[in-house]
TORNUNU-802290 format. One record per atom (N, C-alpha, C): atom name; x, y, z; residue in one letter. Coordinates in nm, 2 decimals, always signed. Layout:
<a: CA | xx: X | yy: Y | zz: Z | r: a>
...
END
This chain:
<a: N | xx: +0.26 | yy: -0.89 | zz: +0.87 | r: m>
<a: CA | xx: +0.15 | yy: -0.95 | zz: +0.80 | r: m>
<a: C | xx: +0.07 | yy: -0.84 | zz: +0.74 | r: m>
<a: N | xx: +0.05 | yy: -0.85 | zz: +0.61 | r: v>
<a: CA | xx: -0.04 | yy: -0.76 | zz: +0.54 | r: v>
<a: C | xx: -0.18 | yy: -0.81 | zz: +0.54 | r: v>
<a: N | xx: -0.28 | yy: -0.73 | zz: +0.59 | r: a>
<a: CA | xx: -0.41 | yy: -0.78 | zz: +0.60 | r: a>
<a: C | xx: -0.51 | yy: -0.67 | zz: +0.59 | r: a>
<a: N | xx: -0.64 | yy: -0.71 | zz: +0.58 | r: d>
<a: CA | xx: -0.74 | yy: -0.60 | zz: +0.59 | r: d>
<a: C | xx: -0.77 | yy: -0.57 | zz: +0.74 | r: d>
<a: N | xx: -0.87 | yy: -0.50 | zz: +0.77 | r: r>
<a: CA | xx: -0.89 | yy: -0.46 | zz: +0.90 | r: r>
<a: C | xx: -0.98 | yy: -0.55 | zz: +0.99 | r: r>
<a: N | xx: -0.98 | yy: -0.67 | zz: +0.95 | r: y>
<a: CA | xx: -1.06 | yy: -0.78 | zz: +1.02 | r: y>
<a: C | xx: -1.00 | yy: -0.78 | zz: +1.16 | r: y>
<a: N | xx: -1.08 | yy: -0.77 | zz: +1.27 | r: g>
<a: CA | xx: -1.03 | yy: -0.76 | zz: +1.40 | r: g>
<a: C | xx: -0.95 | yy: -0.87 | zz: +1.45 | r: g>
<a: N | xx: -0.97 | yy: -0.99 | zz: +1.40 | r: a>
<a: CA | xx: -0.89 | yy: -1.11 | zz: +1.45 | r: a>
<a: C | xx: -0.74 | yy: -1.09 | zz: +1.42 | r: a>
<a: N | xx: -0.71 | yy: -1.02 | zz: +1.31 | r: y>
<a: CA | xx: -0.57 | yy: -1.00 | zz: +1.28 | r: y>
<a: C | xx: -0.50 | yy: -0.91 | zz: +1.38 | r: y>
<a: N | xx: -0.57 | yy: -0.81 | zz: +1.43 | r: k>
<a: CA | xx: -0.52 | yy: -0.73 | zz: +1.54 | r: k>
<a: C | xx: -0.49 | yy: -0.81 | zz: +1.66 | r: k>
<a: N | xx: -0.57 | yy: -0.90 | zz: +1.70 | r: t>
<a: CA | xx: -0.55 | yy: -0.99 | zz: +1.81 | r: t>
<a: C | xx: -0.43 | yy: -1.08 | zz: +1.79 | r: t>
<a: N | xx: -0.41 | yy: -1.13 | zz: +1.67 | r: v>
<a: CA | xx: -0.29 | yy: -1.21 | zz: +1.64 | r: v>
<a: C | xx: -0.17 | yy: -1.13 | zz: +1.66 | r: v>
<a: N | xx: -0.17 | yy: -1.01 | zz: +1.60 | r: a>
<a: CA | xx: -0.05 | yy: -0.92 | zz: +1.60 | r: a>
<a: C | xx: -0.02 | yy: -0.88 | zz: +1.75 | r: a>
<a: N | xx: -0.12 | yy: -0.86 | zz: +1.83 | r: e>
<a: CA | xx: -0.09 | yy: -0.82 | zz: +1.97 | r: e>
<a: C | xx: -0.03 | yy: -0.93 | zz: +2.05 | r: e>
<a: N | xx: -0.07 | yy: -1.05 | zz: +2.01 | r: a>
<a: CA | xx: -0.02 | yy: -1.17 | zz: +2.09 | r: a>
<a: C | xx: +0.11 | yy: -1.23 | zz: +2.04 | r: a>
<a: N | xx: +0.16 | yy: -1.18 | zz: +1.93 | r: t>
<a: CA | xx: +0.28 | yy: -1.24 | zz: +1.87 | r: t>
<a: C | xx: +0.37 | yy: -1.13 | zz: +1.83 | r: t>
<a: N | xx: +0.49 | yy: -1.16 | zz: +1.78 | r: p>
<a: CA | xx: +0.58 | yy: -1.06 | zz: +1.73 | r: p>
<a: C | xx: +0.55 | yy: -1.01 | zz: +1.59 | r: p>
<a: N | xx: +0.44 | yy: -1.05 | zz: +1.54 | r: i>
<a: CA | xx: +0.40 | yy: -1.02 | zz: +1.40 | r: i>
<a: C | xx: +0.37 | yy: -0.87 | zz: +1.39 | r: i>
<a: N | xx: +0.42 | yy: -0.80 | zz: +1.29 | r: l>
<a: CA | xx: +0.39 | yy: -0.66 | zz: +1.26 | r: l>
<a: C | xx: +0.28 | yy: -0.66 | zz: +1.16 | r: l>
<a: N | xx: +0.17 | yy: -0.59 | zz: +1.20 | r: l>
<a: CA | xx: +0.05 | yy: -0.58 | zz: +1.11 | r: l>
<a: C | xx: +0.06 | yy: -0.46 | zz: +1.02 | r: l>
<a: N | xx: +0.03 | yy: -0.48 | zz: +0.89 | r: a>
<a: CA | xx: +0.02 | yy: -0.37 | zz: +0.80 | r: a>
<a: C | xx: -0.11 | yy: -0.38 | zz: +0.72 | r: a>
<a: N | xx: -0.18 | yy: -0.28 | zz: +0.71 | r: f>
<a: CA | xx: -0.30 | yy: -0.28 | zz: +0.63 | r: f>
<a: C | xx: -0.27 | yy: -0.28 | zz: +0.48 | r: f>
<a: N | xx: -0.36 | yy: -0.35 | zz: +0.41 | r: c>
<a: CA | xx: -0.33 | yy: -0.36 | zz: +0.26 | r: c>
<a: C | xx: -0.35 | yy: -0.22 | zz: +0.20 | r: c>
<a: N | xx: -0.28 | yy: -0.20 | zz: +0.09 | r: w>
<a: CA | xx: -0.28 | yy: -0.07 | zz: +0.02 | r: w>
<a: C | xx: -0.42 | yy: -0.03 | zz: -0.03 | r: w>
<a: N | xx: -0.50 | yy: -0.12 | zz: -0.06 | r: a>
<a: CA | xx: -0.64 | yy: -0.09 | zz: -0.11 | r: a>
<a: C | xx: -0.71 | yy: -0.02 | zz: +0.00 | r: a>
<a: N | xx: -0.70 | yy: -0.07 | zz: +0.12 | r: q>
<a: CA | xx: -0.77 | yy: -0.01 | zz: +0.24 | r: q>
<a: C | xx: -0.71 | yy: +0.13 | zz: +0.27 | r: q>
<a: N | xx: -0.58 | yy: +0.14 | zz: +0.27 | r: v>
<a: CA | xx: -0.52 | yy: +0.26 | zz: +0.30 | r: v>
<a: C | xx: -0.56 | yy: +0.37 | zz: +0.20 | r: v>
<a: N | xx: -0.56 | yy: +0.32 | zz: +0.07 | r: r>
<a: CA | xx: -0.60 | yy: +0.41 | zz: -0.04 | r: r>
<a: C | xx: -0.74 | yy: +0.47 | zz: -0.02 | r: r>
<a: N | xx: -0.83 | yy: +0.38 | zz: +0.02 | r: r>
<a: CA | xx: -0.97 | yy: +0.42 | zz: +0.05 | r: r>
<a: C | xx: -0.97 | yy: +0.53 | zz: +0.16 | r: r>
<a: N | xx: -0.89 | yy: +0.52 | zz: +0.26 | r: d>
<a: CA | xx: -0.88 | yy: +0.62 | zz: +0.37 | r: d>
<a: C | xx: -0.85 | yy: +0.76 | zz: +0.31 | r: d>
<a: N | xx: -0.75 | yy: +0.76 | zz: +0.22 | r: f>
<a: CA | xx: -0.72 | yy: +0.89 | zz: +0.16 | r: f>
<a: C | xx: -0.82 | yy: +0.94 | zz: +0.06 | r: f>
<a: N | xx: -0.89 | yy: +0.85 | zz: +0.00 | r: i>
<a: CA | xx: -1.01 | yy: +0.90 | zz: -0.09 | r: i>
<a: C | xx: -1.11 | yy: +0.96 | zz: +0.00 | r: i>
<a: N | xx: -1.14 | yy: +0.90 | zz: +0.12 | r: d>
<a: CA | xx: -1.24 | yy: +0.95 | zz: +0.21 | r: d>
<a: C | xx: -1.19 | yy: +1.09 | zz: +0.27 | r: d>
<a: N | xx: -1.06 | yy: +1.09 | zz: +0.30 | r: l>
<a: CA | xx: -1.00 | yy: +1.22 | zz: +0.35 | r: l>
<a: C | xx: -1.02 | yy: +1.33 | zz: +0.25 | r: l>
<a: N | xx: -0.99 | yy: +1.31 | zz: +0.13 | r: a>
<a: CA | xx: -0.99 | yy: +1.41 | zz: +0.02 | r: a>
<a: C | xx: -1.14 | yy: +1.45 | zz: +0.00 | r: a>
<a: N | xx: -1.23 | yy: +1.36 | zz: +0.01 | r: a>
<a: CA | xx: -1.37 | yy: +1.39 | zz: -0.01 | r: a>
<a: C | xx: -1.44 | yy: +1.46 | zz: +0.11 | r: a>
<a: N | xx: -1.40 | yy: +1.42 | zz: +0.23 | r: s>
<a: CA | xx: -1.47 | yy: +1.47 | zz: +0.34 | r: s>
<a: C | xx: -1.41 | yy: +1.59 | zz: +0.42 | r: s>
<a: N | xx: -1.29 | yy: +1.62 | zz: +0.39 | r: r>
<a: CA | xx: -1.22 | yy: +1.73 | zz: +0.46 | r: r>
<a: C | xx: -1.15 | yy: +1.82 | zz: +0.35 | r: r>
<a: N | xx: -1.23 | yy: +1.92 | zz: +0.31 | r: p>
<a: CA | xx: -1.17 | yy: +2.01 | zz: +0.20 | r: p>
<a: C | xx: -1.04 | yy: +2.07 | zz: +0.24 | r: p>
<a: N | xx: -1.01 | yy: +2.10 | zz: +0.36 | r: h>
<a: CA | xx: -0.88 | yy: +2.16 | zz: +0.40 | r: h>
<a: C | xx: -0.77 | yy: +2.06 | zz: +0.39 | r: h>
<a: N | xx: -0.80 | yy: +1.94 | zz: +0.38 | r: q>
<a: CA | xx: -0.69 | yy: +1.83 | zz: +0.37 | r: q>
<a: C | xx: -0.70 | yy: +1.76 | zz: +0.23 | r: q>
<a: N | xx: -0.78 | yy: +1.81 | zz: +0.14 | r: q>
<a: CA | xx: -0.80 | yy: +1.75 | zz: +0.01 | r: q>
<a: C | xx: -0.66 | yy: +1.73 | zz: -0.06 | r: q>
<a: N | xx: -0.58 | yy: +1.84 | zz: -0.06 | r: d>
<a: CA | xx: -0.45 | yy: +1.83 | zz: -0.14 | r: d>
<a: C | xx: -0.37 | yy: +1.72 | zz: -0.08 | r: d>
<a: N | xx: -0.36 | yy: +1.71 | zz: +0.05 | r: q>
<a: CA | xx: -0.28 | yy: +1.61 | zz: +0.12 | r: q>
<a: C | xx: -0.33 | yy: +1.47 | zz: +0.08 | r: q>
<a: N | xx: -0.46 | yy: +1.45 | zz: +0.08 | r: g>
<a: CA | xx: -0.52 | yy: +1.32 | zz: +0.05 | r: g>
<a: C | xx: -0.49 | yy: +1.28 | zz: -0.10 | r: g>
<a: N | xx: -0.50 | yy: +1.38 | zz: -0.19 | r: l>
<a: CA | xx: -0.48 | yy: +1.35 | zz: -0.33 | r: l>
<a: C | xx: -0.33 | yy: +1.33 | zz: -0.35 | r: l>
<a: N | xx: -0.24 | yy: +1.39 | zz: -0.28 | r: k>
<a: CA | xx: -0.10 | yy: +1.37 | zz: -0.29 | r: k>
<a: C | xx: -0.07 | yy: +1.22 | zz: -0.25 | r: k>
<a: N | xx: -0.13 | yy: +1.18 | zz: -0.14 | r: w>
<a: CA | xx: -0.10 | yy: +1.04 | zz: -0.10 | r: w>
<a: C | xx: -0.16 | yy: +0.94 | zz: -0.21 | r: w>
<a: N | xx: -0.27 | yy: +0.97 | zz: -0.27 | r: l>
<a: CA | xx: -0.32 | yy: +0.88 | zz: -0.37 | r: l>
<a: C | xx: -0.23 | yy: +0.88 | zz: -0.49 | r: l>
<a: N | xx: -0.16 | yy: +0.99 | zz: -0.53 | r: q>
<a: CA | xx: -0.06 | yy: +0.99 | zz: -0.63 | r: q>
<a: C | xx: +0.06 | yy: +0.90 | zz: -0.59 | r: q>
<a: N | xx: +0.10 | yy: +0.92 | zz: -0.47 | r: d>
<a: CA | xx: +0.22 | yy: +0.84 | zz: -0.42 | r: d>
<a: C | xx: +0.19 | yy: +0.69 | zz: -0.42 | r: d>
<a: N | xx: +0.07 | yy: +0.65 | zz: -0.38 | r: i>
<a: CA | xx: +0.03 | yy: +0.51 | zz: -0.38 | r: i>
<a: C | xx: +0.02 | yy: +0.46 | zz: -0.52 | r: i>
<a: N | xx: -0.03 | yy: +0.54 | zz: -0.61 | r: s>
<a: CA | xx: -0.04 | yy: +0.50 | zz: -0.76 | r: s>
<a: C | xx: +0.11 | yy: +0.48 | zz: -0.81 | r: s>
<a: N | xx: +0.20 | yy: +0.56 | zz: -0.77 | r: h>
<a: CA | xx: +0.34 | yy: +0.55 | zz: -0.81 | r: h>
<a: C | xx: +0.40 | yy: +0.42 | zz: -0.76 | r: h>
<a: N | xx: +0.37 | yy: +0.39 | zz: -0.64 | r: l>
<a: CA | xx: +0.41 | yy: +0.26 | zz: -0.58 | r: l>
<a: C | xx: +0.36 | yy: +0.14 | zz: -0.66 | r: l>
<a: N | xx: +0.23 | yy: +0.15 | zz: -0.70 | r: h>
<a: CA | xx: +0.18 | yy: +0.04 | zz: -0.78 | r: h>
<a: C | xx: +0.25 | yy: +0.03 | zz: -0.92 | r: h>
<a: N | xx: +0.28 | yy: +0.14 | zz: -0.98 | r: q>
<a: CA | xx: +0.35 | yy: +0.14 | zz: -1.10 | r: q>
<a: C | xx: +0.49 | yy: +0.08 | zz: -1.09 | r: q>
<a: N | xx: +0.56 | yy: +0.11 | zz: -0.98 | r: l>
<a: CA | xx: +0.69 | yy: +0.06 | zz: -0.95 | r: l>
<a: C | xx: +0.68 | yy: -0.09 | zz: -0.93 | r: l>
<a: N | xx: +0.58 | yy: -0.13 | zz: -0.86 | r: n>
<a: CA | xx: +0.56 | yy: -0.28 | zz: -0.83 | r: n>
<a: C | xx: +0.54 | yy: -0.35 | zz: -0.97 | r: n>
<a: N | xx: +0.46 | yy: -0.29 | zz: -1.05 | r: d>
<a: CA | xx: +0.44 | yy: -0.35 | zz: -1.19 | r: d>
<a: C | xx: +0.57 | yy: -0.37 | zz: -1.26 | r: d>
<a: N | xx: +0.66 | yy: -0.27 | zz: -1.26 | r: l>
<a: CA | xx: +0.79 | yy: -0.29 | zz: -1.32 | r: l>
<a: C | xx: +0.87 | yy: -0.40 | zz: -1.25 | r: l>
<a: N | xx: +0.86 | yy: -0.40 | zz: -1.12 | r: r>
<a: CA | xx: +0.94 | yy: -0.51 | zz: -1.05 | r: r>
<a: C | xx: +0.89 | yy: -0.65 | zz: -1.09 | r: r>
<a: N | xx: +0.76 | yy: -0.66 | zz: -1.10 | r: l>
<a: CA | xx: +0.70 | yy: -0.79 | zz: -1.14 | r: l>
<a: C | xx: +0.74 | yy: -0.83 | zz: -1.28 | r: l>
<a: N | xx: +0.76 | yy: -0.74 | zz: -1.37 | r: q>
<a: CA | xx: +0.80 | yy: -0.77 | zz: -1.51 | r: q>
<a: C | xx: +0.94 | yy: -0.83 | zz: -1.51 | r: q>
<a: N | xx: +1.03 | yy: -0.80 | zz: -1.42 | r: v>
<a: CA | xx: +1.16 | yy: -0.85 | zz: -1.43 | r: v>
<a: C | xx: +1.19 | yy: -0.95 | zz: -1.32 | r: v>
<a: N | xx: +1.09 | yy: -0.99 | zz: -1.24 | r: l>
<a: CA | xx: +1.11 | yy: -1.08 | zz: -1.12 | r: l>
<a: C | xx: +1.17 | yy: -1.21 | zz: -1.16 | r: l>
<a: N | xx: +1.12 | yy: -1.27 | zz: -1.27 | r: d>
<a: CA | xx: +1.16 | yy: -1.40 | zz: -1.31 | r: d>
<a: C | xx: +1.28 | yy: -1.40 | zz: -1.41 | r: d>
<a: N | xx: +1.33 | yy: -1.28 | zz: -1.44 | r: q>
<a: CA | xx: +1.44 | yy: -1.28 | zz: -1.54 | r: q>
<a: C | xx: +1.58 | yy: -1.31 | zz: -1.46 | r: q>
<a: N | xx: +1.66 | yy: -1.38 | zz: -1.53 | r: p>
<a: CA | xx: +1.79 | yy: -1.41 | zz: -1.47 | r: p>
<a: C | xx: +1.87 | yy: -1.27 | zz: -1.45 | r: p>
<a: N | xx: +1.94 | yy: -1.26 | zz: -1.34 | r: p>
<a: CA | xx: +2.01 | yy: -1.13 | zz: -1.31 | r: p>
<a: C | xx: +2.10 | yy: -1.08 | zz: -1.42 | r: p>
<a: N | xx: +2.17 | yy: -1.17 | zz: -1.50 | r: d>
<a: CA | xx: +2.26 | yy: -1.12 | zz: -1.60 | r: d>
<a: C | xx: +2.18 | yy: -1.05 | zz: -1.72 | r: d>
<a: N | xx: +2.05 | yy: -1.07 | zz: -1.73 | r: t>
<a: CA | xx: +1.98 | yy: -1.00 | zz: -1.84 | r: t>
<a: C | xx: +1.92 | yy: -0.87 | zz: -1.80 | r: t>
<a: N | xx: +1.92 | yy: -0.84 | zz: -1.68 | r: l>
<a: CA | xx: +1.86 | yy: -0.71 | zz: -1.63 | r: l>
<a: C | xx: +1.94 | yy: -0.59 | zz: -1.66 | r: l>
<a: N | xx: +2.07 | yy: -0.60 | zz: -1.68 | r: s>
<a: CA | xx: +2.15 | yy: -0.48 | zz: -1.71 | r: s>
<a: C | xx: +2.16 | yy: -0.45 | zz: -1.86 | r: s>
<a: N | xx: +2.10 | yy: -0.53 | zz: -1.94 | r: r>
<a: CA | xx: +2.11 | yy: -0.51 | zz: -2.08 | r: r>
<a: C | xx: +2.01 | yy: -0.41 | zz: -2.13 | r: r>
END
């Protein structure tokens, strides 16, 4: 289940076989905070922000072809 950090979701995940994943917007904010607050880890935080941005770009491409019939995708 993709969710924000609302505590009730943790309770549900602990009581069930559901795997909890935080949404990318929240994870992204963590890396912004890391880059801003820890100069010695700034490069690492910025690299993760680049990687997350790339994932968003790939998802945009995926969404563009999601509804296309399979035989038109290879053209």
